[in-house]
N, CA, C and O of each residue as an XYZ file, in Angstrom:
384
protein
N     -26.002     30.338    -24.788
C     -26.443     29.154    -24.091
C     -25.559     28.931    -22.866
O     -24.332     28.899    -22.955
N     -26.199     28.784    -21.763
C     -25.482     28.604    -20.513
C     -25.444     27.114    -20.161
O     -26.464     26.425    -20.189
N     -24.233     26.633    -19.828
C     -24.075     25.225    -19.461
C     -24.468     25.029    -18.002
O     -24.168     25.873    -17.158
N     -25.135     23.924    -17.705
C     -25.521     23.680    -16.308
C     -24.295     23.281    -15.486
O     -23.416     22.558    -15.955
N     -24.265     23.762    -14.275
C     -23.190     23.406    -13.361
C     -23.565     22.108    -12.650
O     -24.740     21.862    -12.377
N     -22.559     21.275    -12.348
C     -22.888     20.034    -11.627
C     -23.355     20.362    -10.212
O     -22.938     21.353     -9.614
N     -24.217     19.517     -9.703
C     -24.711     19.709     -8.334
C     -23.635     19.289     -7.342
O     -22.661     18.632     -7.710
N     -23.814     19.668     -6.102
C     -22.832     19.291     -5.081
C     -22.786     17.771     -4.902
O     -21.734     17.211     -4.595
N     -23.929     17.106     -5.093
C     -23.938     15.643     -5.024
C     -23.105     15.036     -6.144
O     -22.378     14.066     -5.932
N     -23.214     15.607     -7.324
C     -22.425     15.103     -8.448
C     -20.934     15.327     -8.208
O     -20.105     14.470     -8.514
N     -20.617     16.472     -7.664
C     -19.210     16.779     -7.379
C     -18.678     15.825     -6.305
O     -17.567     15.309     -6.424
N     -19.461     15.599     -5.276
C     -19.053     14.677     -4.221
C     -18.867     13.266     -4.776
O     -17.922     12.573     -4.399
N     -19.749     12.843     -5.655
C     -19.656     11.518     -6.262
C     -18.379     11.423     -7.098
O     -17.666     10.422     -7.032
N     -18.092     12.460     -7.881
C     -16.885     12.459     -8.704
C     -15.628     12.422     -7.834
O     -14.673     11.708     -8.140
N     -15.638     13.190     -6.758
C     -14.493     13.182     -5.847
C     -14.290     11.807     -5.218
O     -13.158     11.341     -5.083
N     -15.375     11.168     -4.839
C     -15.288      9.829     -4.256
C     -14.745      8.834     -5.274
O     -13.932      7.975     -4.930
N     -15.186      8.942     -6.518
C     -14.690      8.057     -7.572
C     -13.191      8.261     -7.774
O     -12.445      7.295     -7.935
N     -12.758      9.504     -7.766
C     -11.336      9.799     -7.933
C     -10.536      9.280     -6.738
O      -9.431      8.764     -6.905
N     -11.098      9.418     -5.525
C     -10.413      8.917     -4.340
C     -10.256      7.407     -4.399
O      -9.198      6.871     -4.068
N     -11.319      6.721     -4.823
C     -11.263      5.263     -4.924
C     -10.258      4.821     -5.982
O      -9.533      3.845     -5.787
N     -10.216      5.534     -7.092
C      -9.254      5.211     -8.146
C      -7.827      5.417     -7.639
O      -6.951      4.584     -7.875
N      -7.603      6.522     -6.947
C      -6.269      6.799     -6.404
C      -5.865      5.728     -5.397
O      -4.710      5.302     -5.373
N      -6.805      5.295     -4.569
C      -6.511      4.254     -3.582
C      -6.160      2.936     -4.273
O      -5.238      2.237     -3.852
N      -6.889      2.601     -5.322
C      -6.606      1.366     -6.057
C      -5.245      1.442     -6.734
O      -4.498      0.464     -6.742
N      -4.922      2.597     -7.300
C      -3.618      2.763     -7.937
C      -2.506      2.670     -6.898
O      -1.459      2.078     -7.160
N      -2.725      3.249     -5.728
C      -1.728      3.197     -4.668
C      -1.488      1.747     -4.247
O      -0.345      1.332     -4.057
N      -2.569      0.980     -4.103
C      -2.425     -0.421     -3.712
C      -1.666     -1.204     -4.773
O      -0.823     -2.038     -4.442
N      -1.955     -0.945     -6.039
C      -1.245     -1.631     -7.123
C       0.240     -1.268     -7.093
O       1.097     -2.118     -7.338
N       0.535     -0.021     -6.796
C       1.931      0.405     -6.718
C       2.641     -0.264     -5.543
O       3.819     -0.608     -5.642
N       1.933     -0.447     -4.443
C       2.525     -1.122     -3.296
C       2.890     -2.565     -3.642
O       3.933     -3.069     -3.226
N       2.026     -3.213     -4.401
C       2.304     -4.587     -4.841
C       3.542     -4.587     -5.733
O       4.409     -5.451     -5.600
N       3.623     -3.616     -6.642
C       4.782     -3.539     -7.522
C       6.058     -3.295     -6.729
O       7.097     -3.886     -7.021
N       5.981     -2.431     -5.735
C       7.151     -2.155     -4.896
C       7.589     -3.422     -4.170
O       8.780     -3.728     -4.102
N       6.623     -4.153     -3.630
C       6.954     -5.398     -2.931
C       7.595     -6.396     -3.891
O       8.533     -7.099     -3.517
N       7.097     -6.461     -5.119
C       7.676     -7.370     -6.106
C       9.107     -6.949     -6.437
O       9.996     -7.795     -6.542
N       9.328     -5.657     -6.599
C      10.679     -5.164     -6.885
C      11.621     -5.420     -5.714
O      12.779     -5.792     -5.909
N      11.121     -5.221     -4.501
C      11.950     -5.506     -3.326
C      12.298     -6.987     -3.255
O      13.426     -7.351     -2.920
N      11.331     -7.835     -3.570
C      11.594     -9.280     -3.555
C      12.631     -9.638     -4.605
O      13.529    -10.440     -4.348
N      12.511     -9.045     -5.789
C      13.502     -9.304     -6.839
C      14.881     -8.824     -6.414
O      15.878     -9.510     -6.638
N      14.940     -7.656     -5.806
C      16.221     -7.115     -5.342
C      16.823     -8.014     -4.278
O      18.009     -8.339     -4.325
N      15.991     -8.417     -3.311
C      16.491     -9.307     -2.255
C      16.944    -10.640     -2.828
O      17.936    -11.214     -2.381
N      16.213    -11.126     -3.818
C      16.581    -12.391     -4.454
C      17.916    -12.244     -5.180
O      18.758    -13.141     -5.130
N      18.106    -11.113     -5.853
C      19.372    -10.875     -6.546
C      20.527    -10.788     -5.569
O      21.603    -11.327     -5.828
N      20.315    -10.113     -4.444
C      21.366     -9.989     -3.438
C      21.659    -11.349     -2.818
O      22.821    -11.706     -2.621
N      20.619    -12.102     -2.513
C      20.801    -13.399     -1.862
C      21.505    -14.401     -2.772
O      22.263    -15.245     -2.294
N      21.265    -14.316     -4.057
C      21.839    -15.312     -4.968
C      23.138    -14.851     -5.621
O      23.767    -15.628     -6.340
N      23.554    -13.616     -5.393
C      24.742    -13.105     -6.074
C      26.003    -13.874     -5.707
O      26.928    -13.951     -6.516
N      26.062    -14.442     -4.511
C      27.253    -15.174     -4.076
C      27.025    -16.679     -4.011
O      27.844    -17.399     -3.440
N      25.938    -17.164     -4.579
C      25.639    -18.584     -4.523
C      25.514    -19.126     -5.955
O      24.472    -18.954     -6.587
N      26.560    -19.776     -6.470
C      26.533    -20.244     -7.857
C      25.375    -21.194     -8.161
O      24.786    -21.118     -9.239
N      25.042    -22.086     -7.227
C      23.954    -23.034     -7.489
C      22.621    -22.306     -7.627
O      21.838    -22.590     -8.534
N      22.376    -21.376     -6.727
C      21.120    -20.626     -6.773
C      21.069    -19.752     -8.026
O      20.007    -19.590     -8.626
N      22.201    -19.194     -8.417
C      22.243    -18.373     -9.627
C      21.930    -19.219    -10.853
O      21.194    -18.783    -11.738
N      22.480    -20.413    -10.909
C      22.196    -21.296    -12.036
C      20.724    -21.685    -12.065
O      20.120    -21.747    -13.136
N      20.144    -21.944    -10.904
C      18.722    -22.284    -10.851
C      17.863    -21.105    -11.274
O      16.860    -21.278    -11.966
N      18.253    -19.911    -10.862
C      17.506    -18.712    -11.240
C      17.564    -18.498    -12.748
O      16.567    -18.108    -13.356
N      18.712    -18.747    -13.352
C      18.860    -18.580    -14.792
C      18.081    -19.640    -15.557
O      17.718    -19.420    -16.713
N      17.817    -20.784    -14.935
C      17.078    -21.850    -15.599
C      15.573    -21.610    -15.595
O      14.838    -22.263    -16.336
N      15.106    -20.670    -14.760
C      13.672    -20.384    -14.714
C      13.274    -19.582    -15.947
O      14.108    -18.890    -16.532
N      12.003    -19.670    -16.349
C      11.568    -18.914    -17.520
C      11.798    -17.420    -17.306
O      11.605    -16.920    -16.198
N      12.208    -16.704    -18.352
C      12.488    -15.269    -18.200
C      11.219    -14.480    -17.909
O      10.151    -14.764    -18.451
N      11.359    -13.497    -17.051
C      10.259    -12.593    -16.754
C      10.251    -11.524    -17.845
O      11.308    -11.158    -18.360
N       9.098    -11.034    -18.191
C       8.991    -10.053    -19.257
C       9.762     -8.785    -18.874
O       9.304     -7.983    -18.061
N      10.930     -8.628    -19.474
C      11.823     -7.521    -19.165
C      11.182     -6.180    -19.501
O      11.294     -5.229    -18.727
N      10.526     -6.097    -20.624
C       9.903     -4.836    -21.031
C       8.845     -4.405    -20.012
O       8.745     -3.227    -19.670
N       8.065     -5.367    -19.534
C       7.028     -5.047    -18.548
C       7.654     -4.562    -17.245
O       7.167     -3.608    -16.639
N       8.725     -5.211    -16.817
C       9.379     -4.786    -15.583
C       9.977     -3.388    -15.728
O       9.878     -2.567    -14.816
N      10.594     -3.123    -16.870
C      11.162     -1.796    -17.097
C      10.067     -0.737    -17.147
O      10.241      0.375    -16.650
N       8.941     -1.093    -17.750
C       7.804     -0.170    -17.819
C       7.281      0.134    -16.420
O       6.964      1.280    -16.101
N       7.194     -0.905    -15.585
C       6.730     -0.707    -14.210
C       7.705      0.171    -13.428
O       7.294      1.053    -12.674
N       8.992     -0.079    -13.615
C       9.991      0.754    -12.942
C       9.866      2.208    -13.372
O       9.910      3.114    -12.540
N       9.709      2.430    -14.674
C       9.587      3.796    -15.186
C       8.337      4.472    -14.632
O       8.356      5.661    -14.314
N       7.257      3.713    -14.519
C       6.016      4.284    -13.973
C       6.223      4.688    -12.517
O       5.771      5.753    -12.098
N       6.904      3.845    -11.747
C       7.174      4.171    -10.345
C       8.060      5.409    -10.236
O       7.868      6.239     -9.347
N       9.021      5.529    -11.131
C       9.886      6.716    -11.143
C       9.080      7.951    -11.512
O       9.203      8.991    -10.865
N       8.254      7.840    -12.552
C       7.460      8.978    -13.018
C       6.465      9.451    -11.965
O       6.115     10.630    -11.923
N       6.013      8.538    -11.120
C       5.055      8.887    -10.069
C       5.760      9.388     -8.813
O       5.106      9.759     -7.839
N       7.087      9.399     -8.833
C       7.836      9.907     -7.690
C       8.051      8.891     -6.590
O       8.533      9.239     -5.511
N       7.702      7.639     -6.845
C       7.872      6.599     -5.832
C       9.330      6.168     -5.763
O       9.864      5.916     -4.683
N       9.971      6.084     -6.932
C      11.398      5.778     -7.000
C      12.153      7.037     -7.420
O      11.672      7.820     -8.240
N      13.326      7.216     -6.854
C      14.180      8.310     -7.314
C      14.833      7.888     -8.627
O      14.779      6.720     -9.013
N      15.436      8.834     -9.293
C      16.125      8.527    -10.546
C      17.270      7.536    -10.289
O      17.529      6.647    -11.100
N      17.943      7.705     -9.154
C      19.046      6.800     -8.805
C      18.535      5.375     -8.550
O      19.128      4.407     -9.025
N      17.437      5.253     -7.803
C      16.864      3.931     -7.535
C      16.405      3.277     -8.834
O      16.602      2.081     -9.045
N      15.791      4.079     -9.696
C      15.354      3.567    -10.997
C      16.544      3.036    -11.787
O      16.495      1.926    -12.317
N      17.607      3.825    -11.866
C      18.792      3.422    -12.635
C      19.415      2.152    -12.068
O      19.843      1.280    -12.823
N      19.466      2.045    -10.750
C      20.040      0.857    -10.107
C      19.234     -0.386    -10.447
O      19.790     -1.410    -10.843
N      17.910     -0.287    -10.286
C      17.052     -1.445    -10.570
C      17.065     -1.790    -12.057
O      17.042     -2.966    -12.423
N      17.103     -0.787    -12.900
C      17.150     -1.011    -14.350
C      18.442     -1.746    -14.719
O      18.423     -2.691    -15.507
N      19.554     -1.305    -14.144
C      20.829     -1.961    -14.425
C      20.804     -3.417    -13.982
O      21.334     -4.287    -14.673
N      20.184     -3.688    -12.823
C      20.088     -5.065    -12.339
C      19.268     -5.927    -13.316
O      19.637     -7.059    -13.630
N      18.164     -5.367    -13.779
C      17.320     -6.122    -14.722
C      18.060     -6.394    -16.029
O      18.006     -7.503    -16.561
N      18.741     -5.389    -16.533
C      19.448     -5.560    -17.809
C      20.645     -6.491    -17.678
O      21.000     -7.188    -18.628
N      21.259     -6.506    -16.520
C      22.403     -7.386    -16.289
C      22.004     -8.853    -16.296
O      22.781     -9.717    -16.702
N      20.762     -9.132    -15.836
C      20.301    -10.527    -15.774
C      20.114    -11.116    -17.164
O      20.321    -12.314    -17.357
N      19.731    -10.309    -18.119
C      19.427    -10.860    -19.452
C      20.615    -10.864    -20.355
O      20.517    -11.296    -21.503
């Protein structure tokens, strides 16, 4: 029994679907990067300001596991280097 081969239209449709998925994933990663940069900038800005640090500690905790998972995903995708991952991970763990 011979299996039918997909038509060129089907292949083009599949490629377009994959391209759209990749674009959506890239956009989501960009949002995550911006969030991580904001967190890093916030940590740097508040590191020498006791009042701001106390206010930051009074805010509800962000889900640490989710942030670590996002960092690991960015590292696994090659967006973050191992060194950048370790630095950001240490910052997150230090806060808690």
